[in-house]
N, C-alpha and C positions, 0 to 999 in steps of 0.2 A: 504494500500500500504504500501511495506517497506520504500519507501522512509520517508513518515509520519512518519512511528514507529522510525526510527532513529533518526531525529528530535526531537523526545519527550526525548527518552532516553539516547541519546550521552551525555550532558552533566553528567549523572548518570554514566556513563560505565568507564568513561577516567579512575576512579581509581583503574578499575582493569587491564587497561593496561600494558603492557610491554613498555619502552621507544623507540622511533620511531627510537632512534640510532644505537638500537641494529639489525642494514641491515640483519645480518646473518640469520636473521631467516625467511626473505622473500628470499632467494636466491634460485633458480633453484626448485623450487614450481608452481605447476598448480593453479594461483589465478587466479579465472571467476569471472566474473562479475557477482552479483547476483540483483534480484530484475527486471531485465528488458525482456520483452517479446518479445524479438526477436534472431535473430542468437548468438550463445552461444560464447560469445568473454574471450578468457583465456591471459592474462598476466603471460609473463616467465621472472623474473628480472634475470640478468647473474652476476656476479663477477665483470667483466671488465665493467660495466655499462651498458653495451647492454640491450636492451627489446625486446623481441620477443612478439608481438601480434597476435595471431591467432583466426580466425574467419573462421569457417567450411572449416578448411584445408589448408588458405588462408594465409601466414604470412607476416607482416608486421615487420620493422626494425624500432627501435627507440630506446630512450638513456632515463635512469633516472638516478636520484643523490640526496644524503641527504645533503640538506644546514645547516651545525652545529650552524649557529649563529641563523638565522631563523627557525632552527628544523620545516623544510618543506620538501617536495617531489617536484622536478621538473622533470618532463615527458615531454621530447620533442618527438611527433609523426608526420605523414605527415599530420594531419589536424589541428596541431597547439602546441605551445607549454603551458603545465599547470603548476601552482601552488598550492601544498594542503599543509593544515597545521593541526593542534589540530587533530591528526592523534589517533587511537585506534587500538591497534595489538595484537595477541595472536596467538596461533599454526594453528588457524582454521580461523580466519576473519582479515581482516584487512580495515578500513576505514577512506578515507581521506576527509577532509572536502576541498572543493573548497575554495579557497582563496578570500574574497570577498563577497562572498555568502552564507547568513545565513542560506540555508536551499537545499544546494545541495552539494551531496556526493558522494566520489567514493566507492562504497561497494563491497569486493574485497573476496570470500570465496576458501581456500585450498582444493582443490578436491579432495585431498586423505583423508582427516581428515575429510571435512563435506560433502559427495559424493550426497548427496540431495538438498546443497545450500540453505539448511533454517537457512539464517542467523539469522531471527528473532526467530524463538524456540532454537536457538542457545544461543543467549543473554539474552534472558528472561529464561532459565536456568539456566545462571552464576546468573542473579540478584537475582532470586529467592532462591539460594543456598547460595550465600554470604550474604545476608541481612537476609535468612530466611522465605521468604515473603508466604505469605497463598495468593491465588486466590480466590475470591468470586463472585459468578453473581449475581446480581442485579435481580428486580423483573422485571424490563426494561429491560434486556436482557444483558445492559452492564457492567463491572466489575469492581472491587477496588480490594487494593494488602494491606493487613495488614501485617505490620513487626511486627514480633512475638519477643519475650524476650526469649519465652520457644518453644521447639518443640513439640507445642500441634497440634490439629487437628482441634480446632476452633478460633475465635477472644478471646481476652479478654479486660476489661475495664483498659485503659492505653495506649494499642499496639496503634503505630504510624498507620496511614492510607491514604491510595490516590487513586488517581485513577489510570486505568491503565497506564502504562508506566511510574509510578512514578510522573504523575502530581497532584500537589495542588488540595484539596477536598475541596468543599466548604462546610461550617457548615453547619447541618441540619439533617435530619432523611434519613437511608437507610435501607428500606426492604429487605431482603435477598429471591433470588427467593427457589421456592419450599420449604421454611421455614417458621415458624412465627415469625421468630426473626426482631428486628430491631436494626440499630444501630445509635445512637446518638453520632454524630462525634461535635466536637468543635477544632479550634484552630489543625488540622489536627492530631488527638487522638481521639480512643474512649472513649466517656465521659461516656456512660451508653448502657445496652445492655436490649431491650424489648422484653418482650413476647406478643407476640399479640392473645389476648385471642377472641373467639367470645360467645357470648352468644345470642340463638334465643328463643322468647317469646312473647307470642301475635300479630305475624308477623312481629316481630321488629330485625332487626341485629344490636346486641351491640357490638362494638368491641372495646375493652380495653387494649391499650400498656402500660400491668405492668410492672412494677417494680421489681415484686417478680414473678417468673413464677407460683410459686404454690398458689398464692392470691391476690385479689385485696388491695390498699392500696390506702389512702388519697394522691392527688396529680396526680394519674394515669391518662393521657389523655381518651378520650372517645369520639367516632362517634357511632349515631344512623342512621342507612340506608345509611351509608355512607357519613354524613353532620355533623356539628359541632351541639349537640345537645343546645337548649334553656337550662336553666337553671331549675332545678325541679328533682320530683321522677320517676325513672325508674324501673321496674319489671325485676327482669334476670331471676327468676322463680317463682313458688306457694308460695314463702318464703320469699326469699331475693330478696333486693333492692340496689338500690344506690341512693344517693343524689347528684346531680350535680350541678357544678356553673362554669360557665365561661368555659365550655367544657374539666373539670378537676372532678373527683371524691371527693367529698368533704367529705362523711361518707356513709359506708356500714351498713345495717341494717336488721331485718329478723324481717317480717309480724308478726310471732307467738308471738312476744311479744308486736307486740299492740293488738292482739285477746287475751292474758291473763290481758294486763291490763283492758281492755275492760269489760272481766268477771269480775276480781278481783273487778273493781267498780262497776258493777251493784250487786254483790253480798254484798259489803258494802253499798250501797245502801238500799238494800232490808233488812238488819239487822238493819241498824239504823230505818228504817221507821218501823222495828218489835218492839223494841227497846219502839221509840215513842208512838206507840199503846197501847204498855205493861204500858207505864208508866201512858197515860192520862185513860187508862182503870179502 
């Protein structure tokens, strides 16, 4: 709902607002109430402080006033008088917070500038442009916002990150949708970007959160068939294996080395036996 979205982003968009005392910006424009599934209600603020409120062609006359000291709007209409403050204003959108109510807003869209009345999409574009935000979808269908220092098409370690709407994101790991990347987050920033690699061998699915996309490293997290594995040795292929301790890669090895050592050991023992046999013969 638009109301919930406005509540989330309202504190963060105030920095982009022009001052509410610039009342000339609102005069004689068709300000339509947005986000309400009912008959379209249109506000027209007149220079003489008259307020025309139109609904399905029926006009209600009211009054409006900007209170300089309180930095608030006072609107009088047939249903009563209403005080609004802490507002957002630009050429397309006017948002006024109802005084004394934490999540109640009057949200108006300038029909000439925003004919589709898509206030949410409009504000989202402003935030994304101003803060160079990259929106990413997670595996569970939710979204995160990455605030980039440079105009890249991908996140970078150190980028600021938040939940959709600019809300604080808890520390943890977040897997991107349709991607094998995992964002590890701490203190509102991307601490590392892990590459999830899968290895299928002996009817086991081994997934490793690799710090290096190209190779396994000590300390990489491991799951086996979706569960944290017991400490031990796990084959990734006929030759390659990993040693796991407490769910992390402890070391990486190759079975051929063990076979070579075994063969070398057997040859050494045979040579030793031949030498001993020759010595006592």
